[in-house]
C-alpha positions as CSV (number, residue, x, y, z in Angstrom):
1,M,-100.5,-173.0,2.1
2,T,-102.3,-175.8,3.9
3,D,-101.8,-179.5,4.7
4,A,-104.6,-180.2,2.1
5,E,-102.3,-179.0,-0.7
6,P,-100.7,-181.6,-3.0
7,E,-97.3,-182.9,-1.8
8,E,-95.5,-181.6,-4.8
9,R,-96.8,-178.1,-4.2
10,I,-95.6,-178.3,-0.6
11,R,-92.2,-179.4,-1.8
12,H,-92.1,-176.4,-4.2
13,A,-93.0,-174.0,-1.5
14,A,-90.5,-175.6,0.9
15,R,-87.7,-175.1,-1.8
16,A,-88.7,-171.5,-2.4
17,Y,-88.4,-170.9,1.3
18,L,-85.1,-172.5,1.7
19,L,-83.9,-170.7,-1.3
20,Y,-84.8,-167.5,0.4
21,I,-83.0,-168.5,3.5
22,L,-79.9,-169.3,1.7
23,G,-79.9,-166.3,-0.6
24,Y,-81.0,-163.7,2.0
25,T,-79.6,-165.0,5.1
26,L,-76.6,-167.3,5.0
27,F,-75.1,-166.5,1.6
28,I,-76.3,-162.9,1.1
29,D,-74.5,-160.8,-1.4
30,K,-74.0,-156.9,-1.3
31,T,-77.0,-156.3,-3.4
32,G,-79.2,-157.9,-1.0
33,T,-81.7,-158.7,-3.8
34,R,-80.2,-161.6,-5.8
35,V,-80.2,-165.3,-5.1
36,P,-78.0,-167.3,-7.3
37,V,-80.1,-170.1,-9.1
38,I,-77.4,-172.7,-8.4
39,Y,-78.6,-173.0,-4.8
40,L,-81.9,-174.4,-6.2
41,R,-80.0,-177.4,-7.6
42,L,-78.7,-178.2,-3.9
43,L,-82.4,-178.2,-2.8
44,M,-83.8,-180.7,-5.4
45,N,-83.3,-183.8,-3.0
46,F,-84.2,-182.9,0.6
47,D,-82.8,-186.1,1.8
48,E,-79.4,-185.3,0.4
49,A,-79.6,-181.6,1.3
50,R,-79.9,-182.5,4.9
51,T,-76.4,-184.1,4.8
52,Y,-74.7,-181.1,3.5
53,A,-72.4,-179.2,6.0
54,W,-74.4,-175.9,5.7
55,G,-72.7,-174.5,8.8
56,A,-69.2,-175.1,7.5
57,V,-70.2,-173.6,4.0
58,T,-71.6,-170.6,5.7
59,L,-68.5,-169.9,7.6
60,A,-66.4,-170.5,4.6
61,Y,-68.5,-167.9,2.6
62,L,-68.2,-165.4,5.6
63,Y,-64.3,-165.8,5.6
64,R,-64.2,-165.2,1.9
65,Q,-66.4,-162.1,2.3
66,L,-64.3,-160.8,5.1
67,G,-61.3,-161.2,2.8
68,F,-62.9,-159.2,0.1
69,A,-63.9,-156.6,2.6
70,T,-60.2,-156.0,3.5
71,Q,-59.3,-154.8,0.0
72,I,-58.6,-151.1,-0.6
73,G,-61.7,-149.2,-1.8
74,I,-64.3,-151.8,-0.6
75,R,-66.9,-150.2,1.5
76,Q,-69.4,-153.0,2.0
77,I,-69.4,-156.5,3.4
78,A,-71.7,-159.4,2.6
79,G,-72.2,-162.8,4.4
80,Y,-74.0,-163.9,7.4
81,L,-73.1,-161.0,9.7
82,T,-75.1,-162.3,12.6
83,L,-72.5,-165.2,12.8
84,L,-69.7,-162.6,12.9
85,E,-71.5,-160.7,15.5
86,A,-71.7,-163.8,17.7
87,W,-68.1,-164.5,17.2
88,I,-67.4,-160.9,18.4
89,Y,-69.6,-161.3,21.4
90,E,-67.8,-164.6,22.4
91,H,-64.2,-163.3,21.9
92,F,-64.8,-159.7,23.1
93,P,-67.1,-160.0,26.2
94,R,-66.8,-156.4,26.9
95,C,-68.6,-155.6,23.6
96,R,-71.6,-157.8,24.5
97,P,-74.9,-155.7,24.9
98,N,-76.2,-155.5,28.5
99,P,-79.4,-157.5,28.7
100,N,-82.4,-155.7,30.2
101,R,-83.0,-157.9,33.3
102,T,-85.8,-155.8,34.4
103,Y,-88.0,-156.5,31.3
104,T,-91.6,-157.5,31.8
105,K,-94.5,-157.7,29.5
106,S,-96.0,-154.6,31.3
107,T,-92.9,-152.5,30.7
108,A,-92.4,-153.6,27.0
109,G,-92.1,-150.4,24.9
110,A,-92.6,-148.2,28.0
111,S,-88.9,-147.1,28.0
112,L,-88.3,-146.7,24.4
113,G,-87.5,-143.1,24.7
114,A,-84.9,-143.7,27.2
115,T,-83.0,-146.2,25.2
116,K,-79.8,-145.4,23.5
117,S,-80.1,-144.5,19.8
118,L,-78.7,-146.8,17.1
119,G,-76.1,-144.3,16.2
120,T,-74.3,-144.2,19.6
121,K,-71.2,-146.0,20.3
122,C,-70.7,-148.8,22.9
123,P,-68.6,-147.1,25.6
124,T,-67.2,-150.6,26.5
125,C,-65.9,-150.8,23.0
126,S,-64.0,-147.6,22.9
127,H,-60.7,-149.1,23.8
128,Y,-60.9,-151.5,20.9
129,E,-62.2,-148.7,18.6
130,R,-59.1,-146.4,19.5
131,H,-57.0,-149.2,18.4
132,L,-58.7,-150.2,15.3
133,T,-59.1,-146.5,13.9
134,I,-55.2,-146.0,13.9
135,L,-54.6,-148.9,11.7
136,V,-53.2,-148.1,8.4
137,P,-54.1,-150.4,5.4
138,M,-51.4,-152.3,3.8
139,R,-50.7,-151.5,0.2
């Protein structure tokens, strides 16, 4: 896509990209492959779409998905989980990752073998983990 493209084609490309953002980031479902077409209707008028409270709607959608995830037999969760992660880091500071303050461009990737694997547990979260694992679901 270039600036030389007709304006209508640029608008179509912008709608497609925003639809992608809505469906695969903010309002992602458990399939991770479907985007409801109803979102396209919200993007028809860009001037109107910028007035929508996208943050509030994203938060409401995440709350709804968290409610679904608490039901018995549910093993997956949907929604903008980066928002949930940010909330956890804000309210549980001990669970925040330790920033690599010694990072420089020359050391980028040099210590990959020394980093923890993705499957390891955060030792600072073990207190919370012990308490959460003994919870029994309500029936």
